[in-house]
C-alpha positions in Angstrom: 93.8 110.9 80.6 92.1 112.2 77.6 88.4 111.7 76.8 89.3 109.8 73.6 91.3 107.1 75.4 90.1 104.1 77.3 91.2 102.5 80.5 92.5 99.0 80.1 90.5 96.2 81.7 92.6 93.2 82.8 92.0 90.1 85.1 89.1 87.9 85.8 86.4 89.2 88.1 85.0 86.6 90.4 81.4 86.3 91.5 81.0 87.0 95.2 78.9 84.9 97.6 78.2 86.3 101.0 78.6 83.7 103.8 76.5 84.6 106.8 77.1 83.4 110.3 79.2 80.5 109.1 82.4 79.5 111.0 85.8 79.9 109.4 86.5 76.1 109.0 83.3 75.7 107.1 83.9 78.8 105.0 87.3 77.4 104.0 85.7 74.1 102.9 83.0 75.9 101.0 85.5 78.3 99.3 87.5 75.3 98.1 84.3 73.9 96.5 83.0 77.1 94.9 86.4 78.5 93.6 86.5 75.8 91.0 83.7 77.7 89.2 85.0 81.3 89.7 82.9 82.0 92.8 84.5 83.6 95.8 83.2 83.2 99.4 83.0 86.4 101.4 82.4 86.1 105.1 80.2 88.9 106.3 81.1 90.6 109.6 78.7 92.8 111.6 75.0 93.0 110.8 74.3 91.0 107.7 71.0 92.9 107.0 72.9 96.1 106.9 75.7 94.6 104.6 73.0 93.2 102.2 71.6 96.7 101.9 75.1 98.3 101.2 76.9 95.7 99.1 76.1 93.8 96.0 76.6 90.0 96.0 75.8 87.4 93.3 74.8 84.8 95.9 74.7 84.1 99.6 75.1 81.1 101.9 73.3 80.8 105.3 72.1 78.0 107.6 68.3 77.8 107.4 68.1 77.0 111.1 69.9 80.2 111.9 67.6 82.3 114.4 68.0 85.2 112.1 67.4 83.3 108.9 64.0 84.9 108.0 65.3 88.3 108.7 68.3 87.8 106.5 66.3 86.3 103.7 63.8 89.1 103.8 66.7 91.7 103.7 68.2 89.9 100.6 64.9 89.7 98.7 63.9 93.3 99.5 67.3 94.7 98.6 67.3 96.6 95.2 70.7 95.2 94.4 70.4 91.6 95.9 66.9 90.6 95.3 67.9 88.4 92.4 70.9 86.8 94.1 71.2 83.0 94.2 70.5 81.7 97.7 72.2 78.6 99.1 70.5 77.4 102.2 72.3 74.8 104.5 69.7 72.6 106.1 69.8 69.5 108.5 66.5 68.1 107.2 63.6 68.6 104.7 61.5 70.5 107.1 64.3 73.2 107.4 64.7 73.2 103.6 61.1 73.9 103.0 60.4 76.3 105.8 61.5 79.4 103.9 60.5 78.3 100.3 58.5 81.5 99.9 61.8 83.4 99.7 62.9 81.4 96.7 65.7 79.3 98.1 67.7 78.3 95.0 69.6 75.4 96.3 69.9 73.4 99.5 73.2 71.9 100.9 72.5 69.0 103.3 74.3 69.1 106.6 76.6 67.6 107.4 78.3 68.8 104.4 80.4 66.5 102.3 82.4 67.4 99.3 80.8 65.3 96.5 77.3 66.5 97.5 78.4 70.2 97.6 80.2 70.0 94.4 77.1 68.4 92.7 75.0 71.4 93.8 77.6 74.0 92.8 78.1 72.4 89.5 74.4 72.5 88.7 73.9 76.1 89.9 77.1 78.0 89.1 75.8 79.4 85.8 73.0 81.2 87.8 75.6 82.9 89.9 77.7 83.9 86.9 74.7 85.2 85.1 73.9 87.3 88.2 77.5 88.6 88.1 77.2 89.5 84.4 73.9 91.3 85.0 75.4 93.8 87.4 79.1 93.9 86.7 80.3 97.4 85.8 83.5 97.7 83.8 85.3 101.0 84.3 85.9 102.6 80.8 86.8 106.2 80.2 86.0 107.2 76.6 84.1 109.7 74.5 80.4 109.1 73.7 77.6 111.1 72.1 74.2 111.6 73.6 71.3 112.4 71.2 68.0 113.7 72.6 65.0 115.3 71.0 66.6 118.7 71.6 70.0 117.9 70.0 73.3 116.0 70.6 76.2 116.6 72.9 79.5 114.8 73.9 79.9 113.0 77.2 82.5 110.9 78.9 81.8 107.2 79.9 82.5 106.2 83.5 81.3 102.6 83.7 79.6 100.2 81.4 77.6 97.1 82.0 75.4 94.7 80.0 72.4 96.7 81.1 73.5 100.3 80.8 76.3 102.8 81.5 77.1 105.9 83.5 78.4 109.0 81.9 79.9 112.3 83.0 78.0 115.0 81.1 78.6 118.8 80.9 75.0 119.1 79.7 71.9 118.3 81.7 70.0 115.1 80.7 66.3 115.6 81.5 64.8 113.2 84.0 63.3 110.0 82.4 64.5 111.1 79.0 64.7 108.6 76.2 68.1 109.1 74.4 70.5 107.5 71.9 74.0 106.9 73.1 76.8 106.3 70.6 80.1 104.9 72.0 83.2 103.2 70.8 84.4 100.0 72.6 88.0 99.1 72.7 89.0 97.6 69.3 87.1 100.3 67.4 83.6 98.7 67.8 81.3 101.7 67.4 77.6 101.1 68.7 74.5 103.2 69.1 71.9 102.1 71.5 68.5 103.4 72.8 68.6 104.2 76.5 66.6 106.0 79.2 67.9 108.0 82.0 67.4 106.2 85.4 69.5 108.1 87.9 71.6 111.3 88.5 74.4 112.0 90.9 75.0 115.7 91.4 78.4 117.2 92.3 81.2 119.0 90.7 80.9 116.6 87.8 77.3 115.5 87.1 77.1 111.7 86.6 74.1 110.1 84.9 73.0 106.5 84.8 71.5 105.3 81.5 69.7 102.0 81.1 69.8 100.3 77.6 66.5 99.5 75.9 66.2 95.7 76.3 64.9 95.4 72.8 67.8 97.2 71.2 69.8 94.4 69.3 73.2 96.2 70.0 72.7 95.4 73.7 73.8 91.8 73.0 77.0 93.1 71.5 77.6 95.1 74.8 76.8 92.0 76.7 79.3 89.9 74.7 82.0 92.6 75.4 81.3 92.5 79.1 81.4 88.7 79.2 84.8 88.9 77.5 86.2 91.4 80.0 84.9 89.1 82.9 86.5 86.0 81.2 83.0 84.4 81.2 82.7 81.5 78.7 
């Protein structure tokens, strides 16, 4: 594929909610409730602490009387990618619901679970989950872009783009913590220039750099709108 072309993006991306130590029958019930709002339940196998450190989820579900509840909540809130996730706690009484309030439990599902009550909670919180998906979702896009630095400008190839930044494959070195301007063209001929700062580098045969957009740059809203469109978020 040439550097001037773009990869098509099709299909709706669902927000993922990690289900921790919850039995299959309950997972099936919860999935049926959450799917209405584009939220997919993923049952975690193995050590959930390890999984929360390795994978990104938009939300999680766990019983607050689980013996490992505090360890799991600590892992979620200390994870660089999951600390903002929406946490649904399943509790049998008010005491259980309040026990871990310092971890920022976003919503409580009263046990025994019943569909009207669960649907009410999901309906009132699903936008939080979708916003978390939008914050981190990366859309693959191969296209030509231009990086401008204080030392000059050079072409790069985009790899992925999100509402918060993008990754690029660059033949030239981008200095650590450098502030740059990146100019790219979105599908449809939308050409944008945004201020950004280098936040990570992956060395290898092809150097990949991660750039974070300046939150005060007005064109970031246009990037966000485009990402929303690709995710089919209304």
